[in-house]
C-alpha positions as CSV (number, residue, x, y, z in Angstrom):
1,C,2.2,2.6,19.0
2,V,1.7,0.8,15.7
3,S,5.3,1.4,14.5
4,R,8.7,1.7,16.1
5,D,9.1,5.1,14.3
6,L,6.0,6.4,16.1
7,C,7.4,5.2,19.4
8,R,10.6,7.1,18.7
9,I,8.6,10.3,17.9
10,F,6.6,10.1,21.2
11,R,9.7,9.4,23.2
12,T,11.5,12.4,21.6
13,H,8.8,15.0,21.3
14,A,6.2,14.1,23.9
15,E,8.7,13.4,26.7
16,M,7.0,10.1,27.5
17,G,9.2,7.4,29.1
18,D,9.4,3.8,28.1
19,T,7.0,2.8,30.8
20,L,4.2,4.6,29.0
21,I,5.1,3.6,25.4
22,R,4.8,0.2,23.9
23,Y,5.2,-1.1,20.3
24,W,2.2,-3.0,19.0
25,S,2.4,-4.5,15.5
26,S,-0.7,-4.1,13.4
27,G,-2.4,-7.1,11.8
28,V,-3.9,-8.1,8.5
29,D,-6.8,-10.4,7.7
30,V,-4.8,-12.9,5.8
31,S,-7.8,-15.2,5.3
32,G,-9.4,-12.5,3.2
33,F,-6.4,-10.7,1.7
34,S,-4.7,-13.5,-0.2
35,S,-3.3,-14.2,-3.6
36,T,-5.9,-16.9,-4.0
37,Q,-8.5,-14.1,-4.5
38,R,-6.9,-13.0,-7.8
39,S,-9.6,-13.0,-10.5
40,N,-9.4,-12.5,-14.3
41,A,-13.0,-11.3,-14.2
42,M,-12.2,-8.6,-11.7
43,R,-9.1,-7.6,-13.7
44,K,-11.3,-7.2,-16.8
45,R,-13.6,-5.0,-14.7
46,L,-10.8,-2.9,-13.3
47,T,-9.0,-2.4,-16.6
48,Y,-12.2,-1.9,-18.7
49,G,-11.5,-5.1,-20.7
50,A,-7.8,-4.5,-21.4
51,A,-5.6,-7.4,-22.6
52,D,-4.2,-9.8,-19.9
53,D,-0.7,-8.5,-20.4
54,V,-1.6,-4.9,-19.6
55,P,-0.2,-4.1,-16.1
56,L,-2.7,-2.9,-13.4
57,I,-1.3,-0.5,-10.9
58,I,-3.5,0.0,-7.8
59,H,-4.0,2.2,-4.8
60,A,-6.4,1.9,-1.8
61,G,-7.1,4.3,1.0
62,R,-8.6,7.6,2.0
63,L,-8.3,10.2,-0.8
64,T,-7.3,13.1,1.3
65,V,-4.4,15.6,1.3
66,D,-2.8,14.2,4.4
67,K,-2.6,10.8,2.7
68,G,-0.8,12.4,-0.3
69,S,-3.5,11.2,-2.7
70,H,-3.3,14.4,-4.8
71,K,0.1,13.1,-6.0
72,L,-1.4,10.0,-7.6
73,P,-2.2,11.5,-11.1
74,T,1.4,12.7,-11.4
75,I,2.7,9.3,-10.3
76,F,0.4,7.5,-12.7
77,E,1.5,9.8,-15.6
78,A,5.2,9.1,-14.9
79,I,4.5,5.3,-14.9
80,A,2.4,5.6,-18.1
81,R,5.3,7.4,-19.9
82,R,7.7,4.6,-19.0
83,L,5.3,1.9,-20.2
84,H,4.3,3.9,-23.3
85,G,0.6,4.0,-22.2
86,H,0.5,0.2,-21.9
87,V,-0.9,0.3,-18.4
88,R,-4.2,0.8,-16.4
89,F,-4.8,2.2,-13.0
90,A,-7.4,1.5,-10.2
91,I,-8.1,3.3,-6.9
92,F,-10.2,1.8,-4.2
93,G,-11.3,4.6,-1.8
94,D,-13.1,7.8,-1.4
95,G,-12.5,11.2,0.1
96,E,-12.3,15.0,-0.5
97,R,-9.7,14.6,-3.4
98,R,-11.5,11.9,-5.4
99,L,-13.2,14.2,-7.9
100,Q,-10.0,16.2,-8.5
101,I,-8.0,13.0,-8.9
102,E,-10.4,11.7,-11.5
103,A,-10.4,15.0,-13.4
104,D,-6.6,15.1,-13.3
105,C,-6.3,11.6,-14.7
106,R,-8.8,12.4,-17.5
107,E,-6.7,15.5,-18.4
108,K,-3.6,13.3,-18.6
109,N,-5.4,10.7,-20.7
110,L,-5.0,8.0,-18.1
111,T,-7.4,5.1,-17.9
112,L,-8.5,5.0,-14.3
113,F,-11.0,2.8,-12.4
114,C,-12.4,4.7,-9.4
115,E,-15.8,3.8,-8.0
116,G,-15.2,4.8,-4.4
117,A,-14.5,2.5,-1.5
118,L,-14.9,-1.2,-1.9
119,Q,-15.8,-3.6,0.9
120,G,-15.5,-7.2,2.0
121,S,-15.0,-9.9,-0.6
122,E,-15.1,-7.3,-3.4
123,L,-12.2,-5.5,-1.9
124,H,-10.3,-8.8,-1.3
125,T,-10.7,-9.8,-5.0
126,A,-9.9,-6.3,-6.3
127,M,-6.7,-6.0,-4.2
128,A,-5.4,-9.4,-5.3
129,S,-6.1,-8.6,-8.9
130,G,-3.6,-5.8,-9.2
131,D,0.0,-6.1,-10.2
132,V,1.7,-3.4,-8.1
133,F,0.4,-1.3,-5.2
134,V,1.7,2.3,-5.1
135,S,1.5,4.6,-2.0
136,P,2.1,8.3,-2.1
137,C,1.9,8.9,1.7
138,C,4.9,10.3,3.5
139,T,3.2,10.5,6.9
140,E,2.0,6.9,7.5
141,A,2.3,5.6,11.1
142,I,1.6,2.2,9.5
143,G,0.3,1.4,6.0
144,L,-2.6,-1.0,6.6
145,C,-3.8,-0.9,3.0
146,L,-0.2,-1.4,1.9
147,M,0.0,-4.5,4.1
148,E,-3.3,-5.8,2.8
149,A,-2.0,-5.5,-0.8
150,M,1.2,-7.3,0.1
151,A,-0.7,-10.1,1.9
152,S,-2.7,-10.4,-1.4
153,G,0.6,-11.1,-3.3
154,V,0.8,-7.5,-4.7
155,P,4.2,-6.0,-4.1
156,A,4.2,-2.3,-2.9
157,V,6.1,0.8,-3.8
158,A,6.1,3.5,-1.2
159,P,8.2,6.4,0.3
160,N,11.0,5.4,2.6
161,V,9.6,7.1,5.7
162,G,8.0,6.2,9.0
163,G,6.3,2.9,9.6
164,T,6.3,2.1,5.8
165,S,10.0,1.5,5.9
166,E,9.4,-1.1,8.7
167,I,7.1,-3.1,6.4
168,I,8.9,-3.0,3.1
169,V,12.4,-4.5,2.8
170,H,13.7,-2.8,-0.3
171,S,14.0,-5.1,-3.3
172,Q,13.0,-8.1,-1.1
173,N,9.2,-7.7,-0.7
174,G,8.7,-4.3,-2.4
175,F,10.5,-1.1,-3.2
176,L,11.2,2.2,-1.4
177,F,12.0,5.6,-2.8
178,E,12.7,9.0,-1.3
179,G,9.6,11.0,-0.4
180,V,11.0,13.7,1.8
181,P,12.0,16.5,1.7
182,T,11.3,16.3,-2.0
183,F,8.9,13.7,-3.4
184,D,10.8,11.8,-6.1
185,Y,8.2,11.0,-8.8
186,D,10.7,9.6,-11.2
187,A,12.2,7.2,-8.6
188,C,8.6,6.1,-7.7
189,A,7.7,5.4,-11.3
190,D,11.1,3.6,-11.9
191,M,10.5,1.4,-8.8
192,V,7.0,0.5,-10.1
193,V,8.4,-0.6,-13.4
194,T,11.1,-2.6,-11.6
195,A,8.4,-4.2,-9.4
196,L,6.5,-5.3,-12.4
197,E,9.6,-6.9,-13.8
198,Q,10.4,-8.6,-10.5
199,R,6.9,-10.1,-10.1
200,R,8.1,-12.9,-12.4
201,H,11.0,-13.6,-10.1
202,G,9.3,-14.3,-6.8
203,L,8.6,-10.7,-5.6
204,S,4.8,-11.4,-5.3
205,E,5.4,-14.5,-3.2
206,R,7.9,-12.8,-1.0
207,A,5.5,-9.9,-0.4
208,A,2.7,-12.3,0.7
209,Q,5.1,-14.4,2.8
210,S,6.3,-11.4,4.7
211,M,2.7,-10.6,5.8
212,R,1.8,-14.1,7.0
213,S,3.2,-13.5,10.5
214,N,1.2,-10.2,10.7
215,T,-2.2,-11.7,11.4
216,W,-4.8,-10.0,13.6
217,Q,-4.7,-13.1,15.8
218,Q,-1.0,-12.6,16.4
219,S,-1.4,-8.9,16.8
220,M,-4.1,-9.3,19.5
221,A,-2.1,-11.9,21.3
222,E,0.8,-9.4,21.6
223,L,-1.6,-6.7,22.8
224,D,-3.1,-9.0,25.5
225,A,0.4,-10.0,26.7
226,A,1.5,-6.4,26.9
227,L,-1.7,-5.4,28.9
228,Y,-1.2,-8.3,31.3
229,A,2.4,-7.4,31.8
230,S,1.5,-3.8,32.5
231,L,-0.8,-5.0,35.3
232,S,1.8,-7.2,37.0
233,P,3.1,-5.8,40.3
């Protein structure tokens, strides 16, 4: 399982013993997802030419109901109210909810960049060019896009549930808010504003540092060791 929370769920509900369940930490391509990829030119593209001091809030992932992506326009609206409209938003991803998300953002007069899924070096640069990553998902086994943002020096704000709470250490490398049973939009927006303020006090560096031990090389080494151990008599 890619999170300790998922291990617990399997042990509890699937009646699977410890001999069948192992924790395997997921990895991040830290050579691609890095704060060194941050680009003023990309920020201008993502913000439609906004001034350098305008914050850029980003999200990446599948735009589907199970990922909670339908919550994004309401989250963005709450953030925009707190920042008096002095903010821009960008989504890197595609899915069944994309058109509705774009329509909802237009209705709320939010400036949103959303051109579908980005790949390779373009995604690396776009991710690193944001200021705060926000996740609306309350069912993540592990937040890979969230980890990629953090590796890029972009602190994340996400619900305090599942595998996400194993990645983010509240107020150290990101911020957590309550997502269940009721999704706290106000707390989410407040945490985003706090994260923007804390970027100037080492939050971005701590986010990136916390991901440097979560490389794919380390992850695969752990998996190989677990497989060999399982074959031992």
